ChimeraX commands (.cxc) that place a marker at each C-alpha (Angstrom):
marker #1 position 9.23,-2.58,-25.28 radius 0.5
marker #1 position 11.23,-5.03,-27.44 radius 0.5
marker #1 position 13.59,-5.60,-24.53 radius 0.5
marker #1 position 10.66,-6.65,-22.37 radius 0.5
marker #1 position 9.34,-9.23,-24.83 radius 0.5
marker #1 position 11.84,-12.08,-24.16 radius 0.5
marker #1 position 11.32,-11.70,-20.41 radius 0.5
marker #1 position 7.54,-11.71,-20.70 radius 0.5
marker #1 position 7.70,-14.66,-23.09 radius 0.5
marker #1 position 9.78,-16.70,-20.66 radius 0.5
marker #1 position 7.31,-15.85,-17.91 radius 0.5
marker #1 position 4.35,-16.89,-20.07 radius 0.5
marker #1 position 5.98,-20.15,-21.16 radius 0.5
marker #1 position 6.73,-21.03,-17.56 radius 0.5
marker #1 position 3.27,-20.21,-16.24 radius 0.5
marker #1 position 0.65,-20.95,-18.87 radius 0.5
marker #1 position 1.20,-24.73,-19.15 radius 0.5
marker #1 position 0.91,-24.89,-15.38 radius 0.5
marker #1 position -2.49,-23.21,-15.14 radius 0.5
marker #1 position -4.65,-26.27,-15.70 radius 0.5
marker #1 position -5.03,-27.10,-12.05 radius 0.5
marker #1 position -3.92,-25.67,-8.74 radius 0.5
marker #1 position -2.28,-28.96,-7.84 radius 0.5
marker #1 position -0.12,-28.90,-10.95 radius 0.5
marker #1 position 0.77,-25.26,-10.40 radius 0.5
marker #1 position 2.05,-25.60,-6.86 radius 0.5
marker #1 position 3.06,-29.25,-6.45 radius 0.5
marker #1 position 4.60,-30.70,-9.65 radius 0.5
marker #1 position 7.94,-28.92,-10.06 radius 0.5
marker #1 position 10.24,-26.92,-7.81 radius 0.5
marker #1 position 10.29,-24.01,-10.26 radius 0.5
marker #1 position 6.84,-22.69,-11.14 radius 0.5
marker #1 position 7.75,-19.51,-13.03 radius 0.5
marker #1 position 10.77,-17.79,-14.54 radius 0.5
marker #1 position 11.59,-14.23,-15.59 radius 0.5
marker #1 position 14.94,-14.06,-17.31 radius 0.5
marker #1 position 17.38,-15.63,-14.86 radius 0.5
marker #1 position 15.03,-15.27,-11.92 radius 0.5
marker #1 position 13.08,-18.33,-10.78 radius 0.5
marker #1 position 10.08,-18.65,-8.50 radius 0.5
marker #1 position 10.04,-21.81,-6.43 radius 0.5
marker #1 position 7.05,-23.83,-5.33 radius 0.5
marker #1 position 7.81,-23.35,-1.63 radius 0.5
marker #1 position 7.66,-19.55,-1.95 radius 0.5
marker #1 position 4.40,-19.75,-3.88 radius 0.5
marker #1 position 2.88,-22.08,-1.28 radius 0.5
marker #1 position 3.66,-19.58,1.49 radius 0.5
marker #1 position 1.67,-16.92,-0.37 radius 0.5
marker #1 position -1.50,-19.04,-0.54 radius 0.5
marker #1 position -3.75,-18.81,2.57 radius 0.5
marker #1 position -4.24,-22.04,4.49 radius 0.5
marker #1 position -7.59,-23.67,3.86 radius 0.5
marker #1 position -8.31,-21.75,0.66 radius 0.5
marker #1 position -10.66,-23.47,-1.79 radius 0.5
marker #1 position -9.01,-24.81,-4.98 radius 0.5
marker #1 position -10.44,-22.07,-7.19 radius 0.5
marker #1 position -9.32,-19.41,-4.69 radius 0.5
marker #1 position -5.88,-21.00,-4.44 radius 0.5
marker #1 position -5.54,-20.72,-8.21 radius 0.5
marker #1 position -6.44,-17.01,-8.11 radius 0.5
marker #1 position -3.97,-16.33,-5.29 radius 0.5
marker #1 position -1.24,-18.27,-7.06 radius 0.5
marker #1 position -1.66,-16.53,-10.41 radius 0.5
marker #1 position -1.96,-13.12,-8.76 radius 0.5
marker #1 position 1.25,-13.71,-6.79 radius 0.5
marker #1 position 3.12,-14.93,-9.88 radius 0.5
marker #1 position 2.02,-11.93,-11.93 radius 0.5
marker #1 position 3.06,-9.50,-9.20 radius 0.5
marker #1 position 6.40,-11.28,-8.78 radius 0.5
marker #1 position 7.02,-11.18,-12.54 radius 0.5
marker #1 position 5.99,-7.54,-12.88 radius 0.5
marker #1 position 8.54,-6.47,-10.27 radius 0.5
marker #1 position 11.36,-8.49,-11.84 radius 0.5
marker #1 position 10.64,-7.37,-15.40 radius 0.5
marker #1 position 10.85,-3.79,-14.15 radius 0.5
marker #1 position 14.02,-4.58,-12.20 radius 0.5
marker #1 position 15.77,-6.19,-15.16 radius 0.5
marker #1 position 15.06,-3.20,-17.38 radius 0.5
marker #1 position 16.16,-0.75,-14.66 radius 0.5
marker #1 position 19.46,-2.58,-14.22 radius 0.5
marker #1 position 20.11,-2.38,-17.97 radius 0.5
marker #1 position 19.12,1.26,-18.36 radius 0.5
marker #1 position 20.69,2.79,-15.24 radius 0.5
marker #1 position 24.37,3.67,-15.01 radius 0.5
marker #1 position 26.74,1.90,-12.63 radius 0.5
marker #1 position 26.56,4.84,-10.24 radius 0.5
marker #1 position 22.77,4.89,-10.36 radius 0.5
marker #1 position 22.66,1.15,-9.60 radius 0.5
marker #1 position 24.85,1.53,-6.53 radius 0.5
marker #1 position 22.46,1.62,-3.55 radius 0.5
marker #1 position 24.95,0.49,-0.93 radius 0.5
marker #1 position 24.87,3.84,0.89 radius 0.5
marker #1 position 21.07,3.91,1.09 radius 0.5
marker #1 position 20.96,0.27,2.22 radius 0.5
marker #1 position 23.47,0.92,4.97 radius 0.5
marker #1 position 21.56,3.97,6.17 radius 0.5
marker #1 position 18.33,1.97,6.19 radius 0.5
marker #1 position 20.01,-0.93,8.06 radius 0.5
marker #1 position 21.30,1.43,10.74 radius 0.5
marker #1 position 17.95,3.17,11.14 radius 0.5
marker #1 position 16.10,-0.14,11.34 radius 0.5
marker #1 position 18.44,-1.62,13.95 radius 0.5
marker #1 position 18.32,1.59,15.99 radius 0.5
marker #1 position 14.52,1.61,15.85 radius 0.5
marker #1 position 14.22,-2.03,16.87 radius 0.5
marker #1 position 16.51,-1.59,19.85 radius 0.5
marker #1 position 14.70,1.60,20.90 radius 0.5
marker #1 position 11.37,-0.25,20.84 radius 0.5
marker #1 position 12.71,-3.10,22.95 radius 0.5
marker #1 position 14.32,-0.68,25.40 radius 0.5
marker #1 position 11.09,1.33,25.71 radius 0.5
marker #1 position 8.90,-1.75,26.11 radius 0.5
marker #1 position 11.10,-3.00,28.94 radius 0.5
marker #1 position 11.25,0.31,30.85 radius 0.5
marker #1 position 8.26,2.49,30.03 radius 0.5
marker #1 position 6.07,3.29,33.01 radius 0.5
marker #1 position 2.54,3.43,31.59 radius 0.5
marker #1 position 0.87,4.36,34.88 radius 0.5
marker #1 position -0.54,7.88,34.87 radius 0.5
marker #1 position -2.34,9.48,37.78 radius 0.5
marker #1 position -5.53,11.49,37.40 radius 0.5
marker #1 position -3.60,14.50,38.68 radius 0.5
marker #1 position -1.01,14.24,35.91 radius 0.5
marker #1 position -3.76,14.09,33.32 radius 0.5
marker #1 position -5.72,16.94,34.90 radius 0.5
marker #1 position -2.63,19.14,35.27 radius 0.5
marker #1 position -1.78,18.69,31.60 radius 0.5
marker #1 position -5.35,19.50,30.61 radius 0.5
marker #1 position -5.63,22.57,32.84 radius 0.5
marker #1 position -2.39,24.04,31.58 radius 0.5
marker #1 position -3.23,23.66,27.89 radius 0.5
marker #1 position -6.89,24.52,27.45 radius 0.5
marker #1 position -6.27,26.22,24.11 radius 0.5
marker #1 position -4.91,22.95,22.71 radius 0.5
marker #1 position -8.23,21.23,23.27 radius 0.5
marker #1 position -10.60,23.58,21.49 radius 0.5
marker #1 position -13.09,21.65,19.42 radius 0.5
marker #1 position -12.91,21.72,15.65 radius 0.5
marker #1 position -16.19,19.84,15.25 radius 0.5
marker #1 position -19.32,19.63,17.43 radius 0.5
marker #1 position -19.62,16.84,19.97 radius 0.5
marker #1 position -22.72,15.50,21.67 radius 0.5
marker #1 position -24.10,13.12,24.25 radius 0.5
marker #1 position -27.04,11.35,22.68 radius 0.5
marker #1 position -29.11,8.22,22.36 radius 0.5
marker #1 position -31.26,6.78,19.60 radius 0.5
marker #1 position -33.79,4.03,18.93 radius 0.5
marker #1 position -34.67,2.41,15.63 radius 0.5
marker #1 position -38.29,1.32,15.30 radius 0.5
marker #1 position -40.70,-0.07,12.75 radius 0.5
marker #1 position -42.25,2.92,11.08 radius 0.5
marker #1 position -45.96,3.27,11.86 radius 0.5
marker #1 position -46.01,0.52,14.52 radius 0.5
marker #1 position -44.40,2.23,17.51 radius 0.5
marker #1 position -45.89,4.45,20.21 radius 0.5
marker #1 position -43.76,7.43,19.22 radius 0.5
marker #1 position -45.01,9.67,22.03 radius 0.5
marker #1 position -43.96,7.07,24.60 radius 0.5
marker #1 position -40.58,6.52,22.95 radius 0.5
marker #1 position -39.84,10.23,22.74 radius 0.5
marker #1 position -40.50,10.49,26.46 radius 0.5
marker #1 position -38.29,7.51,27.20 radius 0.5
marker #1 position -35.42,8.78,25.07 radius 0.5
marker #1 position -35.44,12.09,26.93 radius 0.5
marker #1 position -35.45,10.31,30.31 radius 0.5
marker #1 position -32.31,9.70,32.37 radius 0.5
marker #1 position -33.58,6.16,32.95 radius 0.5
marker #1 position -34.06,5.49,29.24 radius 0.5
marker #1 position -31.62,2.62,28.68 radius 0.5
marker #1 position -33.13,-0.53,30.09 radius 0.5
marker #1 position -36.70,0.58,29.49 radius 0.5
marker #1 position -36.12,1.10,25.77 radius 0.5
marker #1 position -34.12,-2.07,25.35 radius 0.5
marker #1 position -37.04,-4.09,26.70 radius 0.5
marker #1 position -39.67,-2.30,24.64 radius 0.5
marker #1 position -41.45,-4.86,22.48 radius 0.5
marker #1 position -42.13,-2.29,19.79 radius 0.5
marker #1 position -38.43,-2.14,18.93 radius 0.5
marker #1 position -36.45,-4.42,16.64 radius 0.5
marker #1 position -35.41,-7.88,17.76 radius 0.5
marker #1 position -31.69,-7.22,17.30 radius 0.5
marker #1 position -30.44,-5.21,20.33 radius 0.5
marker #1 position -27.27,-4.13,18.54 radius 0.5
marker #1 position -29.30,-2.51,15.79 radius 0.5
marker #1 position -32.26,-1.09,17.66 radius 0.5
marker #1 position -30.74,1.15,20.33 radius 0.5
marker #1 position -27.54,2.98,21.17 radius 0.5
marker #1 position -26.74,5.11,24.19 radius 0.5
marker #1 position -23.98,7.73,24.20 radius 0.5
marker #1 position -25.34,9.47,27.30 radius 0.5
marker #1 position -22.22,8.59,29.28 radius 0.5
marker #1 position -19.62,9.75,26.75 radius 0.5
marker #1 position -19.00,12.52,24.25 radius 0.5
marker #1 position -18.92,11.60,20.57 radius 0.5
marker #1 position -18.69,13.64,17.42 radius 0.5
marker #1 position -22.08,14.73,16.14 radius 0.5
marker #1 position -20.97,13.42,12.75 radius 0.5
marker #1 position -20.80,9.89,14.18 radius 0.5
marker #1 position -24.42,10.08,15.32 radius 0.5
marker #1 position -25.32,11.47,11.91 radius 0.5
marker #1 position -23.57,8.60,10.10 radius 0.5
marker #1 position -25.38,5.95,12.13 radius 0.5
marker #1 position -28.84,7.45,11.94 radius 0.5
marker #1 position -28.90,9.61,8.81 radius 0.5
marker #1 position -29.87,12.64,10.91 radius 0.5
marker #1 position -28.66,16.03,9.73 radius 0.5
marker #1 position -25.96,17.40,12.04 radius 0.5
marker #1 position -27.54,20.87,12.17 radius 0.5
marker #1 position -30.92,19.35,13.02 radius 0.5
marker #1 position -29.32,17.43,15.86 radius 0.5
marker #1 position -27.64,20.52,17.27 radius 0.5
marker #1 position -30.79,22.61,16.96 radius 0.5
marker #1 position -32.86,20.00,18.80 radius 0.5
marker #1 position -30.32,19.46,21.60 radius 0.5
marker #1 position -32.11,19.08,24.94 radius 0.5
marker #1 position -35.43,20.08,23.39 radius 0.5
marker #1 position -36.90,17.49,21.06 radius 0.5
marker #1 position -36.39,14.15,19.33 radius 0.5
marker #1 position -35.20,14.16,15.74 radius 0.5
marker #1 position -37.05,11.65,13.56 radius 0.5
marker #1 position -35.34,10.20,10.48 radius 0.5
marker #1 position -37.05,7.65,8.16 radius 0.5
marker #1 position -34.46,5.34,6.60 radius 0.5
marker #1 position -36.51,4.65,3.46 radius 0.5
marker #1 position -36.74,0.94,4.26 radius 0.5
marker #1 position -39.66,0.92,6.66 radius 0.5
marker #1 position -37.79,1.96,9.79 radius 0.5
marker #1 position -37.58,5.19,11.74 radius 0.5
marker #1 position -34.66,6.55,13.76 radius 0.5
marker #1 position -35.54,8.54,16.84 radius 0.5
marker #1 position -32.54,10.56,18.02 radius 0.5
marker #1 position -32.32,12.59,21.21 radius 0.5
marker #1 position -29.33,14.84,21.86 radius 0.5
marker #1 position -28.83,15.32,25.60 radius 0.5
marker #1 position -25.95,17.80,25.49 radius 0.5
marker #1 position -23.80,19.37,22.84 radius 0.5
marker #1 position -20.62,21.42,22.54 radius 0.5
marker #1 position -19.86,23.58,19.53 radius 0.5
marker #1 position -16.60,24.18,17.62 radius 0.5
marker #1 position -14.35,26.68,19.40 radius 0.5
marker #1 position -15.33,25.54,22.88 radius 0.5
marker #1 position -12.75,23.76,25.03 radius 0.5
marker #1 position -13.55,20.05,25.02 radius 0.5
marker #1 position -14.28,18.44,28.40 radius 0.5
marker #1 position -11.54,16.46,30.11 radius 0.5
marker #1 position -13.22,13.07,29.68 radius 0.5
marker #1 position -13.34,13.64,25.91 radius 0.5
marker #1 position -9.63,14.55,25.84 radius 0.5
marker #1 position -8.39,11.93,28.32 radius 0.5
marker #1 position -7.26,9.32,25.78 radius 0.5
marker #1 position -5.44,11.94,23.71 radius 0.5
marker #1 position -3.70,13.31,26.81 radius 0.5
marker #1 position -2.60,9.80,27.86 radius 0.5
marker #1 position -1.05,9.28,24.42 radius 0.5
marker #1 position 0.74,12.65,24.62 radius 0.5
marker #1 position 2.15,12.00,28.09 radius 0.5
marker #1 position 3.31,8.49,27.24 radius 0.5
marker #1 position 4.89,9.75,24.02 radius 0.5
marker #1 position 6.79,12.29,26.12 radius 0.5
marker #1 position 8.01,9.55,28.44 radius 0.5
marker #1 position 9.15,7.49,25.44 radius 0.5
marker #1 position 11.02,10.48,24.04 radius 0.5
marker #1 position 12.74,11.11,27.38 radius 0.5
marker #1 position 13.75,7.44,27.65 radius 0.5
marker #1 position 15.34,7.49,24.21 radius 0.5
marker #1 position 17.20,10.75,24.87 radius 0.5
marker #1 position 18.52,9.39,28.17 radius 0.5
marker #1 position 19.56,6.16,26.47 radius 0.5
marker #1 position 21.45,8.01,23.75 radius 0.5
marker #1 position 23.24,10.19,26.29 radius 0.5
marker #1 position 24.14,7.20,28.49 radius 0.5
marker #1 position 25.55,5.30,25.52 radius 0.5
marker #1 position 27.56,8.34,24.43 radius 0.5
marker #1 position 28.95,8.87,27.93 radius 0.5
marker #1 position 29.85,5.19,28.17 radius 0.5
marker #1 position 31.63,5.32,24.83 radius 0.5
marker #1 position 33.63,8.36,25.98 radius 0.5
marker #1 position 34.63,6.70,29.24 radius 0.5
marker #1 position 35.93,3.67,27.34 radius 0.5
marker #1 position 37.71,5.76,24.71 radius 0.5
marker #1 position 35.42,4.41,22.02 radius 0.5
marker #1 position 34.32,7.94,21.18 radius 0.5
marker #1 position 37.13,10.46,20.70 radius 0.5
marker #1 position 37.00,13.90,19.12 radius 0.5
marker #1 position 40.33,15.05,17.63 radius 0.5
marker link #1:1,2 radius 0.2
marker link #1:2,3 radius 0.2
marker link #1:3,4 radius 0.2
marker link #1:4,5 radius 0.2
marker link #1:5,6 radius 0.2
marker link #1:6,7 radius 0.2
marker link #1:7,8 radius 0.2
marker link #1:8,9 radius 0.2
marker link #1:9,10 radius 0.2
marker link #1:10,11 radius 0.2
marker link #1:11,12 radius 0.2
marker link #1:12,13 radius 0.2
marker link #1:13,14 radius 0.2
marker link #1:14,15 radius 0.2
marker link #1:15,16 radius 0.2
marker link #1:16,17 radius 0.2
marker link #1:17,18 radius 0.2
marker link #1:18,19 radius 0.2
marker link #1:19,20 radius 0.2
marker link #1:20,21 radius 0.2
marker link #1:21,22 radius 0.2
marker link #1:22,23 radius 0.2
marker link #1:23,24 radius 0.2
marker link #1:24,25 radius 0.2
marker link #1:25,26 radius 0.2
marker link #1:26,27 radius 0.2
marker link #1:27,28 radius 0.2
marker link #1:28,29 radius 0.2
marker link #1:29,30 radius 0.2
marker link #1:30,31 radius 0.2
marker link #1:31,32 radius 0.2
marker link #1:32,33 radius 0.2
marker link #1:33,34 radius 0.2
marker link #1:34,35 radius 0.2
marker link #1:35,36 radius 0.2
marker link #1:36,37 radius 0.2
marker link #1:37,38 radius 0.2
marker link #1:38,39 radius 0.2
marker link #1:39,40 radius 0.2
marker link #1:40,41 radius 0.2
marker link #1:41,42 radius 0.2
marker link #1:42,43 radius 0.2
marker link #1:43,44 radius 0.2
marker link #1:44,45 radius 0.2
marker link #1:45,46 radius 0.2
marker link #1:46,47 radius 0.2
marker link #1:47,48 radius 0.2
marker link #1:48,49 radius 0.2
marker link #1:49,50 radius 0.2
marker link #1:50,51 radius 0.2
marker link #1:51,52 radius 0.2
marker link #1:52,53 radius 0.2
marker link #1:53,54 radius 0.2
marker link #1:54,55 radius 0.2
marker link #1:55,56 radius 0.2
marker link #1:56,57 radius 0.2
marker link #1:57,58 radius 0.2
marker link #1:58,59 radius 0.2
marker link #1:59,60 radius 0.2
marker link #1:60,61 radius 0.2
marker link #1:61,62 radius 0.2
marker link #1:62,63 radius 0.2
marker link #1:63,64 radius 0.2
marker link #1:64,65 radius 0.2
marker link #1:65,66 radius 0.2
marker link #1:66,67 radius 0.2
marker link #1:67,68 radius 0.2
marker link #1:68,69 radius 0.2
marker link #1:69,70 radius 0.2
marker link #1:70,71 radius 0.2
marker link #1:71,72 radius 0.2
marker link #1:72,73 radius 0.2
marker link #1:73,74 radius 0.2
marker link #1:74,75 radius 0.2
marker link #1:75,76 radius 0.2
marker link #1:76,77 radius 0.2
marker link #1:77,78 radius 0.2
marker link #1:78,79 radius 0.2
marker link #1:79,80 radius 0.2
marker link #1:80,81 radius 0.2
marker link #1:81,82 radius 0.2
marker link #1:82,83 radius 0.2
marker link #1:83,84 radius 0.2
marker link #1:84,85 radius 0.2
marker link #1:85,86 radius 0.2
marker link #1:86,87 radius 0.2
marker link #1:87,88 radius 0.2
marker link #1:88,89 radius 0.2
marker link #1:89,90 radius 0.2
marker link #1:90,91 radius 0.2
marker link #1:91,92 radius 0.2
marker link #1:92,93 radius 0.2
marker link #1:93,94 radius 0.2
marker link #1:94,95 radius 0.2
marker link #1:95,96 radius 0.2
marker link #1:96,97 radius 0.2
marker link #1:97,98 radius 0.2
marker link #1:98,99 radius 0.2
marker link #1:99,100 radius 0.2
marker link #1:100,101 radius 0.2
marker link #1:101,102 radius 0.2
marker link #1:102,103 radius 0.2
marker link #1:103,104 radius 0.2
marker link #1:104,105 radius 0.2
marker link #1:105,106 radius 0.2
marker link #1:106,107 radius 0.2
marker link #1:107,108 radius 0.2
marker link #1:108,109 radius 0.2
marker link #1:109,110 radius 0.2
marker link #1:110,111 radius 0.2
marker link #1:111,112 radius 0.2
marker link #1:112,113 radius 0.2
marker link #1:113,114 radius 0.2
marker link #1:114,115 radius 0.2
marker link #1:115,116 radius 0.2
marker link #1:116,117 radius 0.2
marker link #1:117,118 radius 0.2
marker link #1:118,119 radius 0.2
marker link #1:119,120 radius 0.2
marker link #1:120,121 radius 0.2
marker link #1:121,122 radius 0.2
marker link #1:122,123 radius 0.2
marker link #1:123,124 radius 0.2
marker link #1:124,125 radius 0.2
marker link #1:125,126 radius 0.2
marker link #1:126,127 radius 0.2
marker link #1:127,128 radius 0.2
marker link #1:128,129 radius 0.2
marker link #1:129,130 radius 0.2
marker link #1:130,131 radius 0.2
marker link #1:131,132 radius 0.2
marker link #1:132,133 radius 0.2
marker link #1:133,134 radius 0.2
marker link #1:134,135 radius 0.2
marker link #1:135,136 radius 0.2
marker link #1:136,137 radius 0.2
marker link #1:137,138 radius 0.2
marker link #1:138,139 radius 0.2
marker link #1:139,140 radius 0.2
marker link #1:140,141 radius 0.2
marker link #1:141,142 radius 0.2
marker link #1:142,143 radius 0.2
marker link #1:143,144 radius 0.2
marker link #1:144,145 radius 0.2
marker link #1:145,146 radius 0.2
marker link #1:146,147 radius 0.2
marker link #1:147,148 radius 0.2
marker link #1:148,149 radius 0.2
marker link #1:149,150 radius 0.2
marker link #1:150,151 radius 0.2
marker link #1:151,152 radius 0.2
marker link #1:152,153 radius 0.2
marker link #1:153,154 radius 0.2
marker link #1:154,155 radius 0.2
marker link #1:155,156 radius 0.2
marker link #1:156,157 radius 0.2
marker link #1:157,158 radius 0.2
marker link #1:158,159 radius 0.2
marker link #1:159,160 radius 0.2
marker link #1:160,161 radius 0.2
marker link #1:161,162 radius 0.2
marker link #1:162,163 radius 0.2
marker link #1:163,164 radius 0.2
marker link #1:164,165 radius 0.2
marker link #1:165,166 radius 0.2
marker link #1:166,167 radius 0.2
marker link #1:167,168 radius 0.2
marker link #1:168,169 radius 0.2
marker link #1:169,170 radius 0.2
marker link #1:170,171 radius 0.2
marker link #1:171,172 radius 0.2
marker link #1:172,173 radius 0.2
marker link #1:173,174 radius 0.2
marker link #1:174,175 radius 0.2
marker link #1:175,176 radius 0.2
marker link #1:176,177 radius 0.2
marker link #1:177,178 radius 0.2
marker link #1:178,179 radius 0.2
marker link #1:179,180 radius 0.2
marker link #1:180,181 radius 0.2
marker link #1:181,182 radius 0.2
marker link #1:182,183 radius 0.2
marker link #1:183,184 radius 0.2
marker link #1:184,185 radius 0.2
marker link #1:185,186 radius 0.2
marker link #1:186,187 radius 0.2
marker link #1:187,188 radius 0.2
marker link #1:188,189 radius 0.2
marker link #1:189,190 radius 0.2
marker link #1:190,191 radius 0.2
marker link #1:191,192 radius 0.2
marker link #1:192,193 radius 0.2
marker link #1:193,194 radius 0.2
marker link #1:194,195 radius 0.2
marker link #1:195,196 radius 0.2
marker link #1:196,197 radius 0.2
marker link #1:197,198 radius 0.2
marker link #1:198,199 radius 0.2
marker link #1:199,200 radius 0.2
marker link #1:200,201 radius 0.2
marker link #1:201,202 radius 0.2
marker link #1:202,203 radius 0.2
marker link #1:203,204 radius 0.2
marker link #1:204,205 radius 0.2
marker link #1:205,206 radius 0.2
marker link #1:206,207 radius 0.2
marker link #1:207,208 radius 0.2
marker link #1:208,209 radius 0.2
marker link #1:209,210 radius 0.2
marker link #1:210,211 radius 0.2
marker link #1:211,212 radius 0.2
marker link #1:212,213 radius 0.2
marker link #1:213,214 radius 0.2
marker link #1:214,215 radius 0.2
marker link #1:215,216 radius 0.2
marker link #1:216,217 radius 0.2
marker link #1:217,218 radius 0.2
marker link #1:218,219 radius 0.2
marker link #1:219,220 radius 0.2
marker link #1:220,221 radius 0.2
marker link #1:221,222 radius 0.2
marker link #1:222,223 radius 0.2
marker link #1:223,224 radius 0.2
marker link #1:224,225 radius 0.2
marker link #1:225,226 radius 0.2
marker link #1:226,227 radius 0.2
marker link #1:227,228 radius 0.2
marker link #1:228,229 radius 0.2
marker link #1:229,230 radius 0.2
marker link #1:230,231 radius 0.2
marker link #1:231,232 radius 0.2
marker link #1:232,233 radius 0.2
marker link #1:233,234 radius 0.2
marker link #1:234,235 radius 0.2
marker link #1:235,236 radius 0.2
marker link #1:236,237 radius 0.2
marker link #1:237,238 radius 0.2
marker link #1:238,239 radius 0.2
marker link #1:239,240 radius 0.2
marker link #1:240,241 radius 0.2
marker link #1:241,242 radius 0.2
marker link #1:242,243 radius 0.2
marker link #1:243,244 radius 0.2
marker link #1:244,245 radius 0.2
marker link #1:245,246 radius 0.2
marker link #1:246,247 radius 0.2
marker link #1:247,248 radius 0.2
marker link #1:248,249 radius 0.2
marker link #1:249,250 radius 0.2
marker link #1:250,251 radius 0.2
marker link #1:251,252 radius 0.2
marker link #1:252,253 radius 0.2
marker link #1:253,254 radius 0.2
marker link #1:254,255 radius 0.2
marker link #1:255,256 radius 0.2
marker link #1:256,257 radius 0.2
marker link #1:257,258 radius 0.2
marker link #1:258,259 radius 0.2
marker link #1:259,260 radius 0.2
marker link #1:260,261 radius 0.2
marker link #1:261,262 radius 0.2
marker link #1:262,263 radius 0.2
marker link #1:263,264 radius 0.2
marker link #1:264,265 radius 0.2
marker link #1:265,266 radius 0.2
marker link #1:266,267 radius 0.2
marker link #1:267,268 radius 0.2
marker link #1:268,269 radius 0.2
marker link #1:269,270 radius 0.2
marker link #1:270,271 radius 0.2
marker link #1:271,272 radius 0.2
marker link #1:272,273 radius 0.2
marker link #1:273,274 radius 0.2
marker link #1:274,275 radius 0.2
marker link #1:275,276 radius 0.2
marker link #1:276,277 radius 0.2
marker link #1:277,278 radius 0.2
marker link #1:278,279 radius 0.2
marker link #1:279,280 radius 0.2
marker link #1:280,281 radius 0.2
marker link #1:281,282 radius 0.2
marker link #1:282,283 radius 0.2
marker link #1:283,284 radius 0.2
marker link #1:284,285 radius 0.2
view
């Protein structure tokens, strides 16, 4: 800890006199903080402060950045003193990282320029049909809709009937008994499958209650703040069942495109290797 003290002291001396105002901290001198032989310049500090930040916020950002910068360098200085010459030599790791980074960047550019992202319905359906076991559900999914109403002021019998109707959407949205904010008062998942847990999170309804009431009745959930959620589950699928294609479509698209990316990279690597052989750049002795 004694070794740290001079470094921390230099940091404190450099920073504390500058903390009176934001303007003084980031505009007076080129060097705004110092840790040992390391110096932090005003231009670097300015880049770390968001544009348009209020003066008091700018001060907080500036001091937070300086402290983080100093913490890293104090640690670095001690590590350089304590580690052996061999332990400080990171040239091999840096070279490996440089190669991997350059390879990755070129792969991404190559893929972006050549990847065919068009997939036919048949390709998606064929993949789904051939791998049903891969799409077994781990959690229940449902098609559902809900309305949020003022507790005690709504015609619940009418709303239950509307929620269970195939023509529920527009009728419920226009119901004057519902809240004024459309985004908060009604949601319709009748055209897509969602996890039952998502419905539960939004409404507070118990998942098992939702599944038990599926296609039969409306689940009513008071929110404790004067409102009531009315949730109707139209259909459900349980864990272990094979998920429907429309629920799996996005996942299948990602899988197929990932396969195309992999094939592009493999082909690129082989082409480059063949080219190097043909030009005697790659020789095995």
